[in-house]
DRENDO-1510 file (C-alpha; in Angstrom, 1 decimal, always signed):
<recs>
REC; n; res; u; v; w
REC; 1; MET; +117.0; +156.3; +1.9 .
REC; 2; LYS; +120.6; +157.3; +2.5 .
REC; 3; SER; +123.0; +157.4; -0.4 .
REC; 4; LEU; +126.0; +155.0; -0.6 .
REC; 5; LYS; +128.2; +158.0; -0.1 .
REC; 6; ASP; +126.5; +158.8; +3.2 .
REC; 7; LEU; +126.6; +155.2; +4.4 .
REC; 8; CYS; +130.3; +154.6; +3.7 .
REC; 9; ILE; +133.0; +155.7; +6.0 .
REC; 10; PRO; +136.4; +156.0; +4.3 .
REC; 11; ARG; +139.3; +154.0; +5.8 .
REC; 12; ASN; +142.2; +155.8; +7.4 .
REC; 13; PHE; +145.4; +154.5; +5.8 .
REC; 14; GLU; +147.9; +156.5; +7.9 .
REC; 15; GLN; +148.8; +153.5; +10.0 .
REC; 16; ASN; +150.0; +151.5; +7.0 .
REC; 17; THR; +148.2; +148.3; +8.1 .
REC; 18; ASP; +147.0; +147.3; +4.7 .
REC; 19; VAL; +150.1; +146.4; +2.8 .
REC; 20; GLN; +152.5; +144.4; +4.8 .
REC; 21; ASP; +155.0; +141.6; +4.4 .
REC; 22; ILE; +155.3; +138.4; +6.4 .
REC; 23; ILE; +158.8; +139.4; +7.4 .
REC; 24; ASP; +157.4; +142.5; +9.1 .
REC; 25; LEU; +155.7; +140.0; +11.5 .
REC; 26; ILE; +159.0; +138.3; +12.4 .
REC; 27; GLU; +160.8; +141.6; +12.8 .
REC; 28; ASN; +158.1; +142.8; +15.2 .
REC; 29; LYS; +157.2; +145.8; +13.0 .
REC; 30; ILE; +153.4; +145.3; +13.2 .
REC; 31; ASP; +151.6; +146.7; +16.2 .
REC; 32; PRO; +148.9; +144.1; +17.1 .
REC; 33; ASP; +146.7; +146.8; +18.7 .
REC; 34; VAL; +146.6; +148.9; +15.5 .
REC; 35; PHE; +146.3; +145.8; +13.2 .
REC; 36; PHE; +143.3; +144.3; +14.9 .
REC; 37; THR; +141.6; +147.6; +15.4 .
REC; 38; THR; +141.7; +148.4; +11.7 .
REC; 39; ASN; +141.0; +145.0; +10.3 .
REC; 40; TYR; +137.9; +142.7; +10.2 .
REC; 41; LYS; +137.9; +139.0; +11.0 .
REC; 42; THR; +136.2; +137.0; +8.3 .
REC; 43; GLN; +134.6; +133.6; +8.6 .
REC; 44; GLY; +137.6; +132.0; +6.9 .
REC; 45; MET; +139.9; +133.5; +9.4 .
REC; 46; SER; +137.8; +132.1; +12.2 .
REC; 47; VAL; +138.2; +128.6; +10.8 .
REC; 48; LEU; +142.0; +129.2; +10.4 .
REC; 49; PHE; +142.4; +130.4; +14.0 .
REC; 50; SER; +140.4; +127.6; +15.7 .
REC; 51; THR; +142.2; +125.0; +13.6 .
REC; 52; ALA; +145.6; +126.4; +14.4 .
REC; 53; PHE; +145.2; +126.7; +18.1 .
REC; 54; GLU; +143.9; +123.2; +18.5 .
REC; 55; ARG; +147.1; +122.1; +16.7 .
REC; 56; PHE; +149.3; +124.2; +19.0 .
REC; 57; LYS; +147.7; +122.4; +22.0 .
REC; 58; GLY; +148.5; +119.0; +20.4 .
REC; 59; LYS; +144.8; +118.2; +19.9 .
REC; 60; SER; +144.5; +118.2; +16.1 .
REC; 61; GLN; +145.8; +116.1; +13.3 .
REC; 62; GLN; +145.6; +119.1; +10.9 .
REC; 63; LYS; +149.3; +119.7; +10.5 .
REC; 64; LEU; +149.4; +121.6; +7.2 .
REC; 65; ILE; +147.1; +124.4; +5.9 .
REC; 66; LYS; +147.3; +125.6; +2.4 .
REC; 67; LEU; +145.7; +129.0; +1.7 .
REC; 68; THR; +144.5; +129.0; -1.9 .
REC; 69; GLN; +143.3; +132.2; -3.4 .
REC; 70; SER; +144.1; +134.4; -6.4 .
REC; 71; MET; +146.9; +136.9; -6.3 .
REC; 72; GLY; +146.0; +139.7; -3.8 .
REC; 73; GLY; +143.3; +137.5; -2.2 .
REC; 74; GLY; +144.4; +138.1; +1.4 .
REC; 75; LYS; +146.7; +135.1; +2.1 .
REC; 76; THR; +149.5; +137.1; +3.6 .
REC; 77; HIS; +147.0; +139.1; +5.6 .
REC; 78; ASN; +145.5; +135.9; +7.1 .
REC; 79; MET; +149.0; +134.6; +7.9 .
REC; 80; ILE; +149.9; +137.9; +9.7 .
REC; 81; SER; +146.6; +137.8; +11.7 .
REC; 82; LEU; +147.4; +134.2; +12.9 .
REC; 83; GLY; +151.0; +135.0; +13.6 .
REC; 84; LEU; +150.1; +138.0; +15.8 .
REC; 85; LEU; +147.6; +135.9; +17.8 .
REC; 86; ALA; +150.3; +133.2; +18.2 .
REC; 87; LYS; +152.8; +135.7; +19.4 .
REC; 88; HIS; +150.5; +137.8; +21.6 .
REC; 89; PRO; +148.2; +135.7; +23.9 .
REC; 90; LYS; +146.4; +138.7; +25.3 .
REC; 91; PHE; +144.5; +139.3; +22.0 .
REC; 92; ARG; +143.2; +135.7; +21.6 .
REC; 93; ASN; +140.0; +135.9; +23.6 .
REC; 94; ASP; +138.8; +139.1; +22.0 .
REC; 95; ILE; +139.7; +138.2; +18.4 .
REC; 96; ILE; +139.1; +134.4; +18.3 .
REC; 97; GLY; +135.9; +134.7; +20.3 .
REC; 98; LYS; +134.3; +133.8; +23.6 .
REC; 99; ASP; +134.6; +130.0; +23.0 .
REC; 100; TYR; +138.4; +130.2; +22.9 .
REC; 101; LYS; +140.1; +128.3; +25.8 .
REC; 102; ASP; +143.8; +128.7; +26.1 .
REC; 103; ASP; +144.4; +125.6; +28.2 .
REC; 104; GLY; +147.5; +127.2; +29.5 .
REC; 105; LEU; +148.9; +127.8; +26.0 .
REC; 106; LYS; +151.3; +130.7; +26.2 .
REC; 107; GLU; +153.3; +132.4; +23.4 .
REC; 108; VAL; +153.8; +130.3; +20.3 .
REC; 109; ASP; +157.1; +130.5; +18.4 .
REC; 110; VAL; +156.4; +132.0; +15.0 .
REC; 111; LEU; +158.8; +131.4; +12.1 .
REC; 112; ALA; +158.3; +132.7; +8.6 .
REC; 113; PHE; +159.8; +132.7; +5.2 .
REC; 114; SER; +158.9; +134.9; +2.2 .
REC; 115; GLY; +159.8; +133.7; -1.2 .
REC; 116; ARG; +160.5; +137.3; -2.2 .
REC; 117; GLU; +163.7; +136.9; -0.3 .
REC; 118; SER; +165.2; +135.0; -3.2 .
REC; 119; ASN; +168.8; +135.4; -2.0 .
REC; 120; ILE; +168.6; +133.9; +1.4 .
REC; 121; PRO; +172.0; +132.3; +1.7 .
REC; 122; ASN; +171.3; +129.0; +3.6 .
REC; 123; GLY; +167.9; +128.0; +2.1 .
REC; 124; ILE; +164.6; +128.0; +3.9 .
REC; 125; TRP; +165.8; +125.6; +6.6 .
REC; 126; GLY; +168.8; +127.9; +7.3 .
REC; 127; GLU; +166.5; +130.9; +7.7 .
REC; 128; LEU; +164.2; +129.0; +10.1 .
REC; 129; ALA; +167.2; +127.8; +12.1 .
REC; 130; ARG; +168.4; +131.4; +12.3 .
REC; 131; GLN; +165.0; +132.6; +13.6 .
REC; 132; LEU; +165.1; +129.9; +16.3 .
REC; 133; GLY; +168.7; +131.0; +17.2 .
REC; 134; ARG; +170.0; +127.5; +16.4 .
REC; 135; GLU; +172.2; +128.2; +13.3 .
REC; 136; SER; +175.3; +126.7; +14.9 .
REC; 137; GLU; +173.5; +123.4; +15.6 .
REC; 138; PHE; +172.5; +122.8; +12.0 .
REC; 139; LYS; +175.3; +124.5; +10.1 .
REC; 140; SER; +176.3; +121.1; +8.6 .
REC; 141; LEU; +173.2; +121.5; +6.4 .
REC; 142; TRP; +174.7; +124.4; +4.4 .
REC; 143; GLU; +178.5; +124.6; +5.2 .
REC; 144; GLY; +180.4; +122.8; +2.4 .
REC; 145; GLY; +177.4; +122.7; +0.2 .
REC; 146; LEU; +173.6; +123.2; +0.7 .
REC; 147; ARG; +171.7; +120.0; +1.4 .
REC; 148; ALA; +168.2; +119.2; +2.3 .
REC; 149; PRO; +167.5; +118.4; +6.0 .
REC; 150; GLY; +166.1; +114.9; +6.5 .
REC; 151; GLN; +163.0; +114.1; +8.6 .
REC; 152; SER; +165.0; +113.5; +11.8 .
REC; 153; GLU; +166.9; +116.8; +11.4 .
REC; 154; TRP; +163.6; +118.7; +11.0 .
REC; 155; ILE; +162.3; +117.0; +14.2 .
REC; 156; ASN; +165.4; +117.9; +16.1 .
REC; 157; MET; +165.1; +121.5; +14.9 .
REC; 158; LEU; +161.4; +122.0; +15.7 .
REC; 159; LYS; +160.4; +119.8; +18.6 .
REC; 160; GLY; +159.6; +121.2; +22.0 .
REC; 161; THR; +157.5; +124.4; +22.3 .
REC; 162; PRO; +154.4; +125.0; +20.0 .
REC; 163; LYS; +155.5; +126.5; +16.7 .
REC; 164; LEU; +153.8; +128.2; +13.7 .
REC; 165; ILE; +155.7; +128.1; +10.4 .
REC; 166; LEU; +154.5; +130.5; +7.7 .
REC; 167; LEU; +155.7; +129.9; +4.2 .
REC; 168; ASP; +154.6; +132.7; +1.9 .
REC; 169; GLU; +155.2; +133.3; -1.8 .
REC; 170; LEU; +157.0; +129.9; -2.4 .
REC; 171; PRO; +156.2; +129.5; -6.1 .
REC; 172; PRO; +158.2; +132.5; -7.3 .
REC; 173; TYR; +161.1; +131.4; -5.0 .
REC; 174; LEU; +161.1; +128.0; -6.5 .
REC; 175; GLU; +161.0; +129.5; -10.0 .
REC; 176; ASN; +164.1; +131.5; -9.2 .
REC; 177; ALA; +165.7; +128.5; -7.5 .
REC; 178; LYS; +165.8; +126.6; -10.8 .
REC; 179; THR; +168.5; +129.0; -11.9 .
REC; 180; ILE; +170.9; +128.2; -9.0 .
REC; 181; THR; +173.0; +125.1; -9.6 .
REC; 182; ILE; +173.7; +122.7; -6.7 .
REC; 183; GLY; +175.7; +119.6; -7.5 .
REC; 184; SER; +174.2; +117.9; -10.5 .
REC; 185; GLY; +170.8; +119.6; -9.8 .
REC; 186; ASP; +169.5; +123.0; -8.7 .
REC; 187; LEU; +168.2; +124.7; -5.6 .
REC; 188; SER; +164.6; +124.0; -6.5 .
REC; 189; ILE; +165.2; +120.3; -6.3 .
REC; 190; VAL; +167.0; +120.6; -2.9 .
REC; 191; THR; +164.2; +122.8; -1.6 .
REC; 192; THR; +161.3; +120.6; -2.6 .
REC; 193; THR; +163.1; +117.6; -1.0 .
REC; 194; ALA; +163.5; +119.6; +2.2 .
REC; 195; LEU; +159.9; +120.6; +2.3 .
REC; 196; ALA; +158.7; +117.1; +1.5 .
REC; 197; ASN; +160.8; +115.9; +4.5 .
REC; 198; LEU; +159.3; +118.6; +6.7 .
REC; 199; PHE; +155.7; +117.7; +5.8 .
REC; 200; ASN; +156.5; +114.0; +6.6 .
REC; 201; ALA; +158.1; +115.0; +9.9 .
REC; 202; LEU; +154.9; +116.7; +10.9 .
REC; 203; ASN; +153.3; +113.2; +11.2 .
REC; 204; ARG; +155.6; +112.4; +14.1 .
REC; 205; THR; +154.3; +112.8; +17.7 .
REC; 206; GLU; +157.3; +115.0; +18.5 .
REC; 207; LEU; +155.9; +117.7; +16.3 .
REC; 208; ASP; +152.2; +117.3; +17.1 .
REC; 209; ASN; +152.1; +121.0; +18.3 .
REC; 210; VAL; +153.7; +122.3; +15.1 .
REC; 211; LEU; +151.6; +123.8; +12.3 .
REC; 212; VAL; +152.8; +124.8; +8.8 .
REC; 213; VAL; +150.7; +127.3; +6.8 .
REC; 214; ILE; +151.5; +127.8; +3.1 .
REC; 215; SER; +150.2; +130.3; +0.6 .
REC; 216; ASP; +149.5; +129.0; -2.8 .
REC; 217; LEU; +149.8; +131.0; -6.1 .
REC; 218; LYS; +149.1; +128.1; -8.3 .
REC; 219; ALA; +147.2; +130.1; -10.9 .
REC; 220; THR; +150.1; +132.5; -11.3 .
REC; 221; TYR; +153.1; +130.2; -10.9 .
REC; 222; GLN; +152.0; +126.8; -12.1 .
REC; 223; SER; +155.4; +125.2; -12.4 .
REC; 224; GLY; +156.6; +126.6; -9.1 .
REC; 225; THR; +153.8; +125.3; -7.0 .
REC; 226; VAL; +154.8; +122.8; -4.3 .
REC; 227; SER; +152.9; +119.6; -4.1 .
REC; 228; THR; +151.5; +119.1; -0.6 .
REC; 229; PRO; +149.6; +116.4; +1.4 .
REC; 230; GLU; +145.8; +116.3; +1.2 .
REC; 231; ASN; +145.1; +118.0; +4.5 .
REC; 232; GLN; +144.4; +121.6; +3.4 .
REC; 233; THR; +142.2; +124.5; +4.4 .
REC; 234; ALA; +141.3; +127.0; +1.7 .
</recs>
């Protein structure tokens, strides 16, 4: 019988594919060829992929997915994997599997926010508008004082092409937001209102091809955890 040492092949970490940030995805700093060659698809990822792409096609009511694991449990990794498949159609058949049917689905718009970016000037909604190239259309939401977008404003911002919105590390962001005064409240109150309005907007038919994926660090940041609707995938 071969020893464990003989059976194990050490990983090559020269490509730096193991420790990445969700912002690297948005800034196109992750090579999908290298990423998918050096990473393994789990059963949980398969469920995530199939659920997401049905939503992008407008065929699923699963509008919000919350990834719930302990710190370091692979939530960001799963988000990056899904984001790369959304951005790069040519990898979908090989990675998702032989049963995948694109139904004419092309590139999906991928938007992301990392709660580690605690000093984003215009809130989460301002950053998403920036990534869409639509800052000028929604500047009234932050010029003259930051305010939460309502349901109709979220719909106007996100309707149209299929979109994936990745919200990572929100609890630490909300913890810090409590220290930033806005009017008679603080940024955490404005942000949770904005997110609640976003989640409600996802119920509208105009956004039936938009999916939000959130990572949850409830065990680590109890008071900064965002309450979400019941539809979740762990």
